[in-house]
BALO-874422 format. One line per field, with one value per residue: residue number from 1; chain; x, z negated, y of N, C-alpha, C in turn. Coordinates in Angstrom, 2 decimals, padded with zeros to 5 digits. Layout:
N
pos c(NUM, ...)
unit c(A, ...)
neast c(X, ...)
nup c(Z, ...)
nnorth c(Y, ...)
caeast c(X, ...)
caup c(Z, ...)
canorth c(Y, ...)
ceast c(X, ...)
cup c(Z, ...)
cnorth c(Y, ...)
***
This chain:
78
pos c(1, 2, 3, 4, 5, 6, 7, 8, 9, 10, 11, 12, 13, 14, 15, 16, 17, 18, 19, 20, 21, 22, 23, 24, 25, 26, 27, 28, 29, 30, 31, 32, 33, 34, 35, 36, 37, 38, 39, 40, 41, 42, 43, 44, 45, 46, 47, 48, 49, 50, 51, 52, 53, 54, 55, 56, 57, 58, 59, 60, 61, 62, 63, 64, 65, 66, 67, 68, 69, 70, 71, 72, 73, 74, 75, 76, 77, 78)
unit c(A, A, A, A, A, A, A, A, A, A, A, A, A, A, A, A, A, A, A, A, A, A, A, A, A, A, A, A, A, A, A, A, A, A, A, A, A, A, A, A, A, A, A, A, A, A, A, A, A, A, A, A, A, A, A, A, A, A, A, A, A, A, A, A, A, A, A, A, A, A, A, A, A, A, A, A, A, A)
neast c(-047.77, -044.90, -043.43, -040.03, -037.53, -034.78, -031.45, -028.58, -025.12, -021.87, -018.67, -015.55, -012.43, -009.67, -006.85, -004.59, -005.58, -005.21, -006.51, -007.51, -008.06, -010.08, -012.06, -012.47, -013.53, -015.94, -017.20, -017.47, -019.26, -021.46, -022.35, -024.20, -027.59, -029.28, -028.03, -027.98, -026.27, -022.72, -020.03, -017.02, -015.19, -012.90, -011.74, -011.95, -010.77, -010.78, -013.31, -016.30, -019.38, -022.45, -025.53, -028.45, -031.08, -032.70, -034.52, -033.69, -030.98, -028.26, -026.41, -024.33, -023.95, -023.13, -020.78, -019.29, -018.89, -017.10, -014.94, -014.20, -012.67, -010.13, -009.43, -009.24, -012.05, -014.58, -017.86, -019.20, -021.55, -024.48)
nup c(087.22, 085.24, 083.31, 083.14, 080.81, 080.92, 080.13, 079.97, 079.30, 078.25, 078.22, 076.78, 077.63, 075.77, 076.30, 079.10, 081.94, 084.68, 088.05, 088.90, 086.46, 085.36, 087.23, 086.78, 084.19, 084.80, 086.31, 084.37, 082.56, 084.21, 084.33, 082.38, 082.19, 081.53, 082.21, 084.53, 086.13, 086.36, 086.40, 087.30, 087.88, 090.32, 089.52, 086.74, 085.44, 082.96, 082.00, 081.77, 083.12, 082.15, 082.93, 081.51, 080.34, 077.49, 076.19, 076.14, 075.60, 073.89, 073.29, 071.57, 071.96, 074.65, 074.47, 072.84, 074.62, 076.39, 074.70, 074.00, 076.09, 075.56, 075.39, 073.91, 073.16, 073.10, 072.41, 074.11, 074.85, 076.05)
nnorth c(-038.47, -038.47, -035.90, -034.92, -034.20, -031.98, -031.29, -029.24, -029.49, -028.44, -029.72, -029.37, -030.45, -030.96, -031.41, -031.03, -032.61, -034.85, -034.46, -036.89, -038.16, -036.50, -036.94, -039.62, -039.48, -038.17, -040.20, -042.24, -041.06, -040.78, -043.38, -043.78, -044.27, -042.20, -039.90, -037.34, -035.82, -035.25, -033.17, -031.37, -028.32, -027.01, -024.64, -024.59, -027.08, -028.39, -028.25, -029.91, -030.29, -031.55, -032.94, -034.11, -036.36, -035.60, -037.16, -039.73, -039.92, -038.24, -035.18, -035.74, -038.49, -038.51, -036.98, -038.71, -040.84, -039.67, -039.04, -041.62, -042.38, -041.72, -039.04, -035.78, -033.97, -031.42, -030.23, -027.51, -026.11, -024.28)
caeast c(-046.32, -044.39, -042.42, -038.76, -036.78, -033.41, -030.59, -027.20, -024.12, -020.51, -017.67, -014.18, -011.40, -008.59, -005.56, -004.58, -005.72, -005.09, -007.78, -007.98, -008.62, -011.35, -013.04, -012.75, -014.46, -017.24, -017.77, -017.85, -020.48, -022.57, -022.84, -025.34, -028.82, -029.95, -027.26, -028.40, -025.06, -021.53, -019.06, -016.10, -014.86, -011.47, -011.31, -011.90, -010.76, -011.01, -014.73, -017.15, -020.80, -023.25, -026.98, -028.99, -032.43, -032.57, -035.48, -033.09, -029.60, -028.01, -025.10, -023.38, -023.65, -022.36, -019.46, -018.62, -018.47, -015.92, -013.85, -013.81, -011.73, -008.80, -009.16, -009.85, -013.04, -015.54, -019.06, -019.20, -022.94, -024.87)
caup c(087.20, 083.95, 083.32, 082.55, 080.20, 081.40, 079.33, 080.42, 078.26, 078.74, 077.37, 077.01, 077.40, 075.18, 076.95, 080.55, 082.54, 086.15, 088.79, 088.89, 085.14, 085.19, 088.06, 086.05, 083.11, 085.43, 086.67, 083.14, 082.04, 085.14, 084.15, 081.47, 082.97, 081.16, 082.76, 085.88, 086.84, 085.59, 087.35, 086.89, 089.00, 090.54, 088.80, 085.32, 085.41, 081.62, 081.67, 082.40, 082.95, 082.18, 082.88, 081.04, 079.80, 076.04, 075.65, 076.04, 075.11, 073.21, 073.56, 070.74, 072.63, 075.86, 074.01, 072.38, 075.81, 076.92, 073.74, 074.03, 077.19, 075.08, 075.47, 072.87, 073.81, 072.22, 073.01, 074.18, 074.86, 076.99)
canorth c(-038.41, -038.04, -034.85, -035.30, -033.11, -031.90, -030.43, -029.11, -029.28, -028.27, -030.36, -028.91, -031.46, -030.17, -031.50, -030.95, -033.94, -034.85, -034.48, -038.27, -038.45, -035.80, -037.65, -040.85, -039.11, -037.94, -041.50, -042.93, -040.41, -041.08, -044.75, -043.72, -044.12, -040.95, -038.78, -036.98, -035.45, -034.89, -032.62, -030.32, -027.45, -026.84, -023.44, -024.92, -028.54, -028.97, -028.11, -030.92, -029.99, -032.77, -032.76, -035.38, -036.41, -035.72, -038.12, -041.07, -039.82, -036.96, -034.59, -036.46, -039.76, -038.21, -036.58, -039.92, -041.58, -039.00, -039.23, -043.03, -042.56, -041.36, -037.60, -034.95, -033.15, -030.76, -029.67, -026.06, -025.69, -023.23)
ceast c(-045.87, -043.35, -041.15, -038.09, -035.36, -032.65, -029.21, -026.30, -022.77, -019.57, -016.30, -013.23, -010.15, -007.28, -005.70, -004.63, -005.62, -006.48, -008.37, -008.65, -009.96, -012.43, -013.42, -013.73, -015.86, -017.94, -018.24, -019.16, -021.68, -023.10, -024.03, -026.60, -029.56, -029.22, -027.65, -027.20, -023.94, -020.51, -018.18, -015.86, -013.36, -010.92, -011.13, -011.88, -010.93, -012.49, -015.56, -018.60, -021.59, -024.72, -027.58, -030.42, -032.33, -033.57, -034.85, -031.60, -029.43, -026.63, -024.01, -022.98, -022.81, -020.93, -018.66, -018.12, -017.18, -014.73, -013.34, -012.83, -010.33, -008.43, -009.81, -010.79, -014.01, -016.71, -018.98, -020.63, -023.19, -025.64)
cup c(085.86, 084.13, 082.65, 081.97, 080.73, 080.55, 079.97, 079.22, 078.93, 077.72, 077.77, 076.66, 076.99, 075.93, 078.46, 081.09, 084.06, 086.77, 088.80, 087.56, 084.94, 086.04, 087.43, 084.91, 083.65, 085.73, 085.44, 082.60, 082.91, 085.00, 083.19, 082.29, 082.68, 081.67, 084.21, 086.73, 085.86, 086.60, 086.70, 088.12, 089.14, 089.75, 087.31, 085.14, 084.03, 081.24, 082.48, 082.09, 083.14, 082.06, 082.52, 080.54, 078.29, 075.40, 075.49, 075.71, 074.46, 073.59, 072.77, 071.40, 073.89, 075.47, 073.53, 073.54, 076.37, 076.00, 073.72, 075.16, 076.83, 075.22, 074.29, 073.57, 072.78, 073.02, 072.97, 074.08, 075.88, 076.28)
cnorth c(-037.83, -036.95, -035.36, -034.05, -033.16, -030.90, -030.41, -028.93, -029.12, -028.88, -029.81, -030.03, -030.70, -030.23, -031.34, -032.36, -033.80, -034.82, -035.88, -038.61, -037.76, -036.46, -038.99, -040.58, -038.87, -039.26, -042.27, -042.36, -040.75, -042.51, -044.81, -043.42, -042.82, -039.72, -038.58, -036.59, -035.13, -034.39, -031.56, -029.44, -027.34, -025.66, -023.71, -026.43, -029.16, -028.96, -029.10, -030.56, -031.27, -032.39, -034.11, -035.22, -036.60, -036.67, -039.51, -041.07, -038.46, -036.43, -035.31, -037.78, -039.54, -037.83, -037.80, -040.77, -041.00, -039.23, -040.66, -043.33, -042.07, -039.90, -036.91, -033.99, -032.59, -030.26, -028.16, -025.55, -024.62, -022.17)
***
C-alpha cells in the first residue's frame, strides 16, 4: 500500500460571501481529484480549510481555483 501525503491549508476569502457562495467554493475545490476535503465553519465563514495531497496539486493551484470563482482570497497557512 502506498503512503499518501496530506497537507492542510487555510484560505481567507476577503469579502463577505453568502453561505451559498462559500458552499459553492467548497464544491468547486472538491472537484480536484487531489483534494481530500474542503470546508468552512459557521463561526468563521470567510475561512476555508482545504486538505489535499501535495504530490499531485499545490496550495497555489487550489488558491487559483478559488480565485477563479470571482472572489479575492489569500492563503493563510497553518
